[in-house]
N, C-alpha and C positions, 0 to 999 in steps of 0.2 A: 649408935654404930654399932654394924655387924662385924663379928671375926669369925672366918674358918680356919680352922686346923686338919690338914693332914691326918686321918687317924686310922689308929690301929691298936686293938687292944688296951685300950685308955690312954695311950702315947702318941704322941708325935710321929709320924708315919718316917723314918729316915729316907726312904727310897721313893721320890713322887711316882715312878712308875707303878708301883706298888699299891697305892692308894685305888681303894674301893668304896669308902666313907670319907665323910668330913664331921667335925664336929661342928656346930655354927651356933656361938653366942652371942646373945642379944645386952650390948654393954649401954648402961645408963648411969650419966655423972662418975664416970669411972668405974665402976661396979657391974660385977655380972650378974643380970636380973633372972635370964635363964639360958638354958642349951638344950640344943636336939643333935641326935646323930640320922643324918643324911647319907643315902646311897648316890654314887653317880649314874643316870642314866643313858647306858650306853658307854661307848670308848672314846678317847683320845679328847684332841684340846675342843672339839665341838662340844662333848657332852659337857668337858670342865667350866667352858665357857656359858652356857646354859643353866649350870648350876650358878655362877656367880650371878648370874642376871635375877634368876629365878628367888634366889634368898637375898637380893641386893647386900652383896657382900663390900663390906669399905676394907679389910686386911686380913692377907692371907699368909698363917704361919706353916712352915712347914721344914722338912729337912732337908730336903736336896732339891734341885728343880729339874725340868725336863726342858728338851728343846720345843721350843714352842709356846711354853705354859706362862712363863716370863711374860712372853711379848702378848699371850692373852690378855692376863690379867693386866697390865698396863695399859691395855687400849679399854677396858673398862674401869681405870682412874682406881685400882687394887694396887693397896700400898703393899708390897711382898717384906716378910720377913723370914729369909730363908738361914738353913744353918741352926736350927732350934733343933731340942730332943729332950727328953724326960714325958712325963705327965702334961696329957695336952692342957690342963686347967692350971698346971702350975707357967706354962709358956703363956697363957693368956693374961695372967697376972704378970708376969714379967713381961712383957710386952706395954701394959698399962703401966707398968713403974717408969717405962724407958730403959729396960734392961735387954732389949733384945735388938 
């Protein structure tokens, strides 16, 4: 499973419109196996959709959503976990524990 976190300074980015990077986590057997930081190539929903497809994202963790982003993620069968805050790693662990 792959999880993308809207990322800024080690934390979940609170405003989706401020996102320029995502932290992508590879999860195996309920544990973080690896992660990497990736930038968005371009602007807007098309760039975001390309990132989801290129990295084969299953879950998205973010603070807030922009208009059109939720729809784009849903079309790609990505489960959204919005309203998150704090450290990106902690948000992923909370999601894995069913707390997000």
